[in-house]
C-alpha positions as CSV (number, residue, x, y, z in Angstrom):
1,M,-19.5,26.3,25.6
2,T,-20.3,29.2,27.9
3,G,-24.4,29.8,27.3
4,T,-24.9,25.8,25.7
5,W,-27.7,25.5,28.5
6,T,-29.8,28.5,27.7
7,L,-29.3,27.6,23.8
8,I,-30.5,24.3,24.9
9,R,-33.7,25.6,26.2
10,L,-34.6,27.8,23.3
11,I,-33.7,25.0,21.1
12,M,-36.6,23.0,22.8
13,R,-39.1,25.7,22.7
14,R,-38.7,26.5,19.6
15,D,-38.7,23.1,18.0
16,R,-40.9,20.9,20.7
17,V,-44.0,20.0,18.6
18,L,-41.9,18.5,15.9
19,L,-38.9,16.5,18.9
20,L,-42.3,15.6,20.5
21,V,-43.8,14.3,17.3
22,W,-41.0,12.4,16.2
23,I,-39.8,10.7,19.2
24,A,-42.9,9.4,19.7
25,I,-44.1,8.3,16.6
26,S,-40.6,6.9,16.5
27,A,-40.8,5.1,19.3
28,A,-44.3,3.8,18.7
29,L,-43.7,2.4,15.9
30,P,-41.0,-0.5,16.9
31,A,-44.2,-2.2,19.2
32,G,-46.8,-1.6,16.4
33,I,-44.2,-3.4,14.0
34,A,-43.7,-6.4,16.7
35,S,-47.2,-6.9,17.5
36,S,-48.2,-7.2,14.1
37,T,-45.6,-9.8,13.1
38,T,-46.9,-11.9,15.6
39,T,-50.5,-11.5,14.4
40,L,-49.8,-12.0,10.7
41,Y,-47.0,-14.7,11.1
42,A,-48.4,-16.4,14.1
43,D,-46.0,-19.7,14.2
44,Q,-42.6,-20.4,13.5
45,A,-43.6,-21.8,9.7
46,A,-44.8,-18.8,8.7
47,R,-42.3,-16.8,9.7
48,D,-39.9,-18.9,8.1
49,S,-41.8,-19.0,5.1
50,F,-41.6,-15.3,5.0
51,T,-37.9,-15.0,5.4
52,A,-37.1,-17.3,2.5
53,A,-39.2,-14.9,0.1
54,S,-37.6,-11.8,1.6
55,M,-34.1,-12.7,1.7
56,S,-35.0,-14.3,-2.4
57,N,-36.1,-10.7,-2.8
58,P,-33.2,-8.1,-4.0
59,A,-35.3,-5.0,-3.6
60,Q,-35.9,-6.1,-0.2
61,L,-32.2,-6.9,0.1
62,A,-31.4,-3.1,-1.3
63,T,-33.6,-1.4,1.0
64,R,-33.5,-3.3,4.2
65,G,-30.7,-5.6,3.9
66,P,-30.5,-9.5,5.2
67,I,-32.7,-11.1,7.9
68,Y,-30.3,-12.4,10.4
69,D,-33.1,-14.3,12.7
70,A,-36.6,-15.5,11.7
71,S,-38.2,-14.3,15.3
72,V,-40.7,-11.7,16.2
73,G,-37.8,-9.5,17.4
74,G,-35.7,-10.5,13.9
75,L,-38.4,-9.4,11.7
76,T,-39.0,-6.1,13.7
77,A,-35.4,-4.9,13.5
78,W,-34.9,-5.9,9.7
79,T,-38.3,-4.1,8.8
80,L,-37.5,-0.8,10.8
81,G,-33.7,-0.9,11.2
82,S,-32.8,0.9,8.1
83,S,-36.1,3.2,7.8
84,L,-35.9,4.5,11.0
85,A,-32.2,5.0,10.8
86,L,-33.1,7.2,7.4
87,I,-36.1,8.8,8.9
88,G,-34.0,9.9,11.9
89,G,-31.2,10.7,10.3
90,L,-32.5,13.1,7.7
91,I,-34.8,14.6,10.7
92,S,-31.4,15.2,12.3
93,I,-29.9,16.8,9.7
94,L,-32.6,19.1,9.5
95,V,-32.8,20.3,13.2
96,M,-28.9,20.4,13.3
97,I,-28.7,22.6,10.2
98,R,-31.9,25.0,11.3
99,H,-30.1,25.3,14.6
100,T,-26.0,26.0,13.2
101,R,-26.2,27.2,10.0
102,G,-29.3,28.5,9.4
103,E,-29.2,30.7,12.5
104,E,-25.8,32.3,11.2
105,E,-27.5,32.8,7.8
106,T,-30.3,34.8,9.4
107,G,-28.1,37.1,11.8
108,R,-29.7,35.3,15.0
109,R,-26.3,33.7,15.5
110,E,-24.4,37.3,15.8
111,L,-27.0,39.0,18.2
112,L,-26.5,35.7,20.6
113,S,-23.0,36.1,20.3
114,S,-22.9,39.7,21.4
115,G,-24.4,38.5,24.8
116,V,-22.4,35.9,26.9
117,V,-22.5,32.9,24.6
118,G,-19.1,31.4,23.9
119,R,-18.1,30.3,20.7
120,H,-19.1,26.5,20.9
121,A,-22.1,26.9,22.5
122,P,-24.4,26.9,19.5
123,L,-23.1,23.8,18.0
124,A,-22.9,22.2,20.9
125,A,-26.6,23.1,22.0
126,A,-27.6,21.7,18.9
127,L,-25.8,18.7,18.8
128,A,-26.9,17.8,22.6
129,V,-30.8,18.6,21.8
130,V,-30.5,16.2,18.5
131,L,-28.4,13.5,20.1
132,T,-30.4,13.1,23.5
133,A,-33.2,13.5,21.4
134,N,-32.3,10.4,19.3
135,L,-31.0,8.6,22.7
136,L,-34.6,9.2,24.2
137,L,-36.9,7.9,21.3
138,G,-34.3,4.3,21.1
139,L,-35.4,4.3,24.8
140,L,-39.0,4.6,25.3
141,A,-39.2,2.1,22.5
142,V,-37.5,-0.7,24.8
143,P,-40.7,-1.2,27.7
144,A,-43.0,-1.9,24.7
145,L,-40.9,-4.2,23.0
146,V,-40.5,-6.2,26.4
147,G,-43.9,-6.3,26.7
148,N,-44.4,-7.9,23.8
149,G,-42.5,-10.5,24.7
150,L,-39.2,-9.7,23.6
151,P,-36.1,-10.3,25.3
152,A,-34.9,-7.0,27.1
153,S,-31.2,-7.0,26.7
154,S,-32.1,-7.4,22.9
155,S,-34.6,-4.8,22.8
156,L,-31.7,-2.1,24.4
157,L,-29.5,-3.3,21.5
158,F,-32.5,-2.5,19.2
159,G,-33.1,0.7,20.9
160,L,-29.9,2.0,20.5
161,S,-29.4,0.9,17.2
162,I,-32.2,3.0,16.0
163,A,-30.5,6.0,17.9
164,A,-27.0,5.4,16.4
165,G,-28.4,6.4,12.6
166,G,-29.5,9.9,14.0
167,W,-26.3,10.0,15.8
168,A,-24.4,9.3,12.7
169,F,-26.3,12.0,10.4
170,A,-26.1,14.6,13.4
171,A,-22.8,14.5,13.4
172,V,-22.4,14.8,9.3
173,A,-25.0,17.8,9.5
174,A,-22.0,19.3,12.1
175,V,-19.6,19.2,9.6
176,T,-21.2,20.6,6.7
177,A,-22.7,23.3,8.5
178,Q,-19.0,24.7,8.1
179,L,-18.3,24.3,4.6
180,T,-20.9,26.6,3.1
181,A,-22.4,29.5,3.9
182,A,-25.7,29.0,2.7
183,S,-27.7,26.3,5.1
184,G,-29.8,25.3,1.8
185,T,-26.2,23.8,0.4
186,A,-25.1,22.4,4.1
187,R,-28.4,20.8,4.2
188,G,-28.3,19.7,0.7
189,I,-24.7,18.6,1.0
190,A,-25.7,15.8,4.5
191,I,-28.5,14.7,2.5
192,A,-26.7,13.4,-0.5
193,A,-23.9,12.2,1.8
194,G,-27.0,10.0,3.4
195,A,-28.0,9.1,0.1
196,L,-24.5,7.5,-0.9
197,L,-24.3,6.0,2.1
198,F,-27.4,4.4,2.1
199,A,-26.9,3.1,-1.5
200,L,-23.6,1.8,-0.5
201,R,-25.6,-0.4,2.3
202,S,-27.9,-1.6,-0.7
203,L,-25.0,-2.5,-3.0
204,A,-23.6,-4.2,0.0
205,D,-26.5,-6.3,0.7
206,A,-28.0,-6.7,-2.9
207,G,-24.9,-6.7,-4.5
208,G,-23.1,-9.3,-2.9
209,I,-20.2,-7.5,-1.7
210,A,-20.8,-7.3,1.8
211,W,-17.4,-5.6,3.0
212,L,-19.3,-2.3,1.7
213,A,-21.6,-2.4,4.8
214,W,-19.0,-1.7,7.4
215,L,-18.6,1.5,5.5
216,S,-21.4,2.9,5.8
217,P,-23.7,4.3,9.4
218,F,-26.8,2.3,7.8
219,G,-24.8,-0.7,7.7
220,W,-23.7,-0.9,11.0
221,V,-27.5,-0.2,12.2
222,R,-27.8,-3.4,10.8
223,L,-24.9,-5.1,11.7
224,T,-25.8,-4.9,15.6
225,K,-27.9,-7.9,14.7
226,P,-30.4,-7.2,17.8
227,Y,-32.4,-10.5,18.4
228,A,-29.7,-12.8,16.4
229,G,-26.5,-12.5,18.4
230,D,-26.2,-9.1,19.3
231,Q,-23.2,-7.7,18.6
232,W,-22.8,-4.6,20.9
233,W,-19.6,-3.9,19.8
234,V,-20.6,-3.0,16.8
235,L,-21.8,0.7,18.6
236,E,-18.2,1.7,19.3
237,L,-18.0,2.1,15.9
238,V,-20.9,4.8,15.7
239,A,-19.6,6.2,18.6
240,V,-15.9,6.6,17.5
241,F,-17.9,8.1,13.8
242,V,-19.7,10.6,15.5
243,A,-16.8,11.2,18.0
244,A,-14.7,12.0,15.3
245,L,-17.3,14.1,13.1
246,A,-17.6,16.5,16.0
247,A,-14.6,17.1,17.2
248,A,-13.4,17.9,13.4
249,A,-16.9,20.1,13.3
250,F,-15.5,22.2,16.6
251,A,-12.2,22.3,14.9
252,L,-13.7,23.4,11.4
253,S,-15.7,26.2,13.6
254,T,-12.7,28.1,14.4
255,R,-11.1,28.5,11.3
256,R,-13.7,30.4,9.2
257,D,-15.6,33.5,10.1
258,M,-19.0,34.1,11.8
259,A,-22.0,34.0,8.8
260,G,-19.1,32.4,6.3
261,G,-18.0,28.8,5.2
262,L,-14.4,27.0,5.0
263,V,-15.5,26.9,1.4
264,P,-15.4,30.8,0.6
265,A,-18.2,32.5,-1.5
266,R,-16.8,33.0,-5.1
267,P,-17.0,37.0,-5.2
268,G,-19.3,37.8,-7.9
269,P,-18.1,40.3,-11.2
270,A,-17.2,44.1,-10.8
271,T,-20.8,45.3,-12.2
272,G,-23.6,43.3,-11.8
273,A,-24.6,40.4,-14.1
274,L,-27.8,39.1,-12.9
275,S,-30.2,39.2,-15.1
276,G,-33.5,40.3,-12.7
277,S,-34.5,38.1,-9.9
278,F,-35.0,34.7,-12.1
279,G,-30.8,35.2,-12.0
280,L,-30.3,36.0,-8.4
281,A,-32.0,32.4,-7.8
282,A,-30.7,30.8,-10.4
283,R,-27.7,31.9,-8.3
284,L,-28.9,30.6,-5.0
285,H,-29.8,27.5,-6.0
286,R,-26.8,26.2,-8.6
287,D,-24.5,24.7,-6.7
288,T,-27.3,22.9,-4.2
289,L,-28.9,21.8,-7.7
290,A,-25.5,21.2,-8.8
291,G,-24.4,19.1,-5.1
292,F,-28.1,16.8,-5.0
293,A,-27.1,16.2,-9.0
294,I,-23.6,14.6,-8.5
295,G,-25.1,12.8,-6.0
296,F,-27.9,11.3,-7.1
297,G,-25.4,10.5,-10.6
298,L,-23.3,8.4,-8.2
299,M,-26.1,6.4,-6.6
300,G,-27.8,5.9,-9.9
301,A,-24.4,4.6,-10.9
302,L,-24.2,1.9,-8.0
303,L,-27.8,0.5,-8.4
304,G,-26.5,0.1,-11.6
305,V,-24.1,-2.0,-10.6
306,A,-25.8,-3.9,-8.3
307,A,-28.9,-4.7,-10.5
308,R,-26.0,-6.1,-13.2
309,G,-26.1,-9.5,-13.6
310,L,-29.1,-10.1,-10.8
311,D,-31.1,-11.8,-13.8
312,A,-28.9,-14.9,-13.9
313,Q,-27.7,-14.4,-10.6
314,L,-30.8,-15.0,-8.5
315,D,-32.4,-16.9,-11.8
316,T,-34.5,-19.4,-9.2
317,P,-38.3,-20.6,-9.6
318,Q,-38.9,-19.0,-6.6
319,L,-37.5,-15.5,-8.2
320,R,-39.0,-16.3,-11.4
321,E,-42.4,-16.3,-10.0
322,L,-41.9,-13.4,-7.6
323,A,-40.9,-11.3,-10.6
324,A,-44.0,-12.5,-12.6
325,T,-46.9,-12.2,-9.6
326,V,-45.3,-8.1,-9.3
327,G,-44.5,-7.4,-12.9
328,G,-46.3,-10.0,-15.1
329,A,-45.1,-12.9,-17.1
330,D,-42.1,-11.2,-18.8
331,A,-41.0,-9.0,-15.9
332,R,-37.3,-9.5,-15.2
333,I,-35.8,-9.8,-11.6
334,S,-33.6,-6.5,-12.3
335,D,-36.5,-4.5,-13.0
336,V,-38.5,-5.7,-9.6
337,F,-35.4,-4.5,-7.9
338,F,-34.8,-1.3,-9.4
339,T,-38.8,-0.5,-8.8
340,F,-38.7,-0.9,-5.5
341,V,-35.4,1.2,-5.0
342,M,-36.6,4.1,-6.9
343,Y,-39.7,4.1,-5.0
344,V,-38.1,5.4,-1.8
345,L,-35.4,7.3,-3.8
346,S,-38.2,9.3,-5.5
347,Q,-39.1,10.6,-1.8
348,L,-35.4,11.4,-1.2
349,V,-35.6,13.3,-4.9
350,A,-38.6,15.0,-3.1
351,A,-36.8,16.3,-0.1
352,A,-33.9,17.7,-2.3
353,A,-36.9,19.7,-3.9
354,L,-38.4,20.7,-1.0
355,V,-34.9,22.1,-0.1
356,S,-35.4,24.7,-3.4
357,A,-39.5,24.7,-2.7
358,L,-38.5,26.3,0.7
359,R,-35.6,28.7,0.0
360,A,-37.7,31.3,-0.9
361,R,-38.9,31.4,2.7
362,G,-35.6,31.4,3.7
363,E,-34.9,34.4,1.7
364,E,-38.3,36.2,3.1
365,A,-37.4,35.3,7.1
366,A,-33.9,36.6,6.5
367,G,-35.2,40.0,5.2
368,R,-34.0,39.9,1.5
369,A,-36.9,39.4,-0.1
370,E,-38.3,42.5,1.3
371,L,-35.3,44.3,-0.1
372,L,-35.4,42.8,-3.2
373,L,-39.1,43.2,-3.1
374,S,-38.6,47.1,-2.9
375,S,-37.4,47.1,-6.6
376,P,-39.5,46.4,-10.0
377,V,-40.3,43.4,-8.9
378,G,-43.4,41.7,-8.2
379,R,-44.6,39.1,-5.7
380,L,-45.5,36.6,-8.2
381,R,-42.4,36.9,-10.5
382,W,-40.2,36.4,-7.2
383,G,-42.2,33.9,-6.3
384,L,-42.1,32.1,-9.6
385,S,-38.7,32.6,-10.0
386,H,-37.4,30.0,-6.9
387,L,-40.7,28.0,-7.7
388,M,-39.0,27.4,-11.6
389,F,-36.1,25.2,-9.7
390,A,-38.4,23.2,-7.4
391,I,-40.1,22.2,-10.5
392,V,-37.2,22.1,-12.7
393,G,-34.5,21.0,-10.3
394,P,-36.4,17.0,-9.3
395,A,-36.8,15.9,-13.3
396,L,-33.0,16.7,-13.8
397,L,-32.2,14.6,-10.4
398,L,-34.5,11.9,-11.6
399,A,-33.7,11.8,-15.0
400,V,-29.5,11.8,-13.6
401,L,-30.2,8.9,-11.4
402,G,-32.6,7.1,-14.0
403,A,-29.7,7.7,-16.8
404,A,-26.6,6.6,-14.4
405,A,-28.6,3.8,-14.0
406,G,-29.5,2.5,-17.2
407,L,-26.2,2.4,-18.2
408,G,-24.8,0.6,-15.3
409,Y,-27.2,-2.1,-15.3
410,D,-28.4,-2.7,-19.0
411,G,-27.4,-0.4,-21.0
412,D,-31.3,1.0,-22.1
413,M,-30.8,4.5,-20.4
414,V,-34.2,5.4,-22.7
415,R,-36.7,3.2,-20.7
416,V,-34.8,3.5,-17.2
417,T,-34.8,7.5,-17.3
418,A,-38.6,7.2,-18.6
419,A,-39.6,5.0,-15.4
420,T,-37.8,7.0,-13.4
421,L,-39.1,10.6,-14.7
422,A,-42.7,8.7,-14.0
423,Y,-42.5,9.9,-10.2
424,L,-41.8,13.5,-11.5
425,P,-45.7,14.0,-11.0
426,A,-45.6,12.8,-7.4
427,V,-42.9,14.9,-6.2
428,W,-44.7,18.3,-7.8
429,V,-47.5,17.3,-6.0
430,M,-45.1,18.2,-2.5
431,I,-43.7,20.6,-3.9
432,G,-47.6,22.0,-4.7
433,I,-48.2,21.4,-0.8
434,A,-44.6,23.1,0.1
435,T,-46.3,26.6,-2.0
436,L,-49.6,26.5,-0.1
437,L,-47.9,26.1,2.7
438,F,-45.8,29.0,2.2
439,G,-48.7,31.4,0.9
440,V,-51.0,30.7,3.9
441,L,-48.8,29.9,6.9
442,P,-45.4,30.7,5.9
443,R,-43.7,30.6,9.7
444,L,-45.2,27.0,9.2
445,A,-44.2,26.3,5.9
446,A,-40.8,24.0,6.2
447,A,-41.8,22.0,9.4
448,V,-45.3,21.6,8.4
449,S,-43.9,20.4,4.7
450,W,-41.4,18.3,6.3
451,T,-43.7,16.7,8.8
452,V,-46.1,15.6,5.2
453,L,-42.7,13.8,3.7
454,G,-42.4,11.9,6.5
455,L,-46.1,11.3,7.1
456,F,-45.8,9.5,3.4
457,L,-42.6,7.9,4.7
458,L,-44.8,6.5,7.7
459,V,-47.9,5.6,5.6
460,D,-45.5,3.4,3.6
461,L,-43.9,1.5,5.8
462,L,-47.6,1.1,7.7
463,A,-48.6,-0.2,4.5
464,E,-46.2,-3.0,4.4
465,F,-47.3,-4.5,7.7
466,K,-50.7,-4.0,6.6
467,L,-51.5,-1.1,9.3
468,A,-52.5,1.0,6.8
469,G,-54.1,0.5,3.3
470,G,-57.5,2.3,1.4
471,F,-57.5,6.1,1.9
472,V,-55.1,6.5,4.0
473,L,-52.6,4.8,1.8
474,D,-54.2,6.7,-1.3
475,L,-53.4,9.9,0.4
476,S,-50.0,9.5,-0.6
477,P,-48.9,10.6,-3.9
478,F,-46.0,8.0,-4.4
479,V,-48.7,5.2,-4.3
480,H,-50.2,6.5,-7.5
481,V,-47.1,6.0,-9.7
482,P,-47.3,3.1,-12.3
483,A,-44.6,0.8,-12.2
484,M,-43.2,1.8,-16.2
485,L,-40.5,-1.0,-16.0
486,L,-43.3,-3.7,-14.6
487,G,-46.1,-2.8,-17.0
488,G,-47.6,-1.1,-13.8
489,A,-50.4,0.3,-15.7
490,S,-52.3,0.2,-19.0
491,S,-52.6,3.7,-19.4
492,P,-50.3,5.5,-17.2
493,V,-51.2,8.8,-19.0
494,M,-54.0,8.8,-16.3
495,P,-52.5,8.6,-13.3
496,L,-49.7,10.7,-13.8
497,L,-51.5,13.5,-15.2
498,G,-53.7,13.9,-12.0
499,L,-50.5,13.9,-10.2
500,T,-49.9,16.2,-12.5
501,V,-53.0,18.6,-11.8
502,V,-53.3,18.4,-8.3
503,A,-49.6,19.5,-8.0
504,G,-50.6,22.6,-10.5
505,A,-53.8,23.2,-8.3
506,L,-51.8,23.3,-5.3
507,T,-48.9,26.0,-6.8
508,A,-51.3,28.0,-8.4
509,A,-53.1,28.2,-4.7
510,G,-50.0,29.2,-2.6
511,L,-49.3,31.4,-5.1
512,A,-52.4,33.3,-5.3
513,F,-52.2,33.3,-1.2
514,L,-48.8,35.1,-1.3
515,R,-50.0,37.6,-3.8
516,R,-52.6,38.7,-0.9
517,R,-50.5,38.3,2.3
518,D,-48.6,40.5,4.5
519,L,-44.7,39.4,4.6
520,A,-43.5,37.6,7.4
521,P,-40.4,38.1,8.2
522,S,-38.4,35.4,11.3
523,T,-39.1,37.1,14.5
C-alpha cells in the first residue's frame, strides 16, 4: 500500500471539479425534493392520493419501486433512492476505471510504479476516493433534510443508502478493471452489470417477484426503508458485498501482468489482416459493443417478462384511466409501462454510445493516434472510423433491446423495436456533443460529455417534481422523442428529423475542428 496517500491526493487534484459538482448536486437534491413535496402535497390526503396513483402505475414501480410510507420523507426517499443510486453508480464506475485500468492503458501506472508505489496502492487510492466521495454526499444531505423537519435518524439512513449505491458499483468496477486490458471494455462490462441489476430490481417491483430485489444493490437501497421503519441492517448486505468484491479485486490484481487483464487478448494472425483504420477501429470496438448488446438483450428479455400479463393483472379503473390519460383511449397498460422504462434505458444506451464516441480521444491521449496518423491515414478518415461505431452501435443496442422485449411480452417484435429505435436520434445528439467537444476541447471532452449526460438526467428528474420546465426541459434531447407505442405525436417524423439534423450539425462541426487542431496527447 506504499504511496496510497500520495495517489489519493493526485486523484483528488485531477478530478476536483467533477467530484465537487457531483457531491454538491447530489447532496442538495434531497432537500429540494423534500421542500417541493411539502409544497405540492401540503396535507396527508394529497400525499395519500399521490401514493395511490403512483403505486398503481407499473412504470413508476419499475423505475422507482414501491412507496413504503406516504410521508414527506417517504416520498423523498422514493423519488430519489433509485435515481441517485443510478447516477452515483455510473459516476463511481467512470472514476474507478479512469484511475485504475485507464492509468495502466496510458502507461502512467508503469511510470508511477517505477517510484515508491506499492502494487495495491493505485486500486486502494481509487477505492478510497470514490467510497469517501459517496459517503460525503450522503452525509451532507442529512442536515438539509433535518432542516425540512424530517427525523434525523431516518435522514441519516437515507443519506447512507444513497452512498451505498455508489459504493456497490465502485466495487463492481474494481473487479471489472482486472478482467480486461482495455479501459473501454472494463467500463462497458461494469455499466452492463449495473443495467442488469437495475432491470432485476425493476422486475421485482413491477412484476411482483419480490425476492429478486434482494439480489440487486438497487433493491438494497430501497429496502433500507428510510422514514418507513428504518431497516439499518440492510446496509450490512452492502458492506459485505463491497468488502467481498474489493477483496476479490485486490486478489485478482496479483494474478495478472501490469497493463494486462485476466482475460488475455487473443493473438492476432501471423500476418496483418486489418483493413486500414476502419478495420483497426472494428477490432477496438467489437468486444465492448458485443458486451453491451448481450447486456441490453438480457435486460429487454427481463422487461418483456415484467410487462407480460400486466394488462390483465392490473386491469383496474384507475389504471385504465391513467393509460387513457397518457396514451389515449386505446392505450394498453403494458405499453405505458414500457414507454416509461424505455425513456430511462435510452439514457443508458446513450452512456454506452459515449464509451464508443470517446474511444478516439483515448487513442489520442495514449499516443497511438499519432503513430497511426503518421501513416497514409487522414484525420477525417481516422475520426470517422471510430464515429461509425458510435453511430451504428446504439442502433444495434436499441434494436436488440426492443426485439427481446417485444418477443417477451406481446410477440409484436416489429412494433416494439420501432418504438425503441425512435430514441436513436436523441442518442445521436449526445454523440454529436461528444464529437464537437473532441474537436474543440479534446482534454476536457470526456469529462464534459459525461457531465452533459448527467445534467440531462438531472433535468428529467427535476421536471417530475415541477422544479424544471419550459426552456430548461427542452434542452434534453430525450424529451423530444415521441412515445411511439402511445401515439405520442401525430407526425413523429418531424421531431426525429429535427434531432437528427442537430446531431449531424454537431458531428460535422466536431470533425471540422478535428482536422484543424493539433494532436493533444495526455499530459
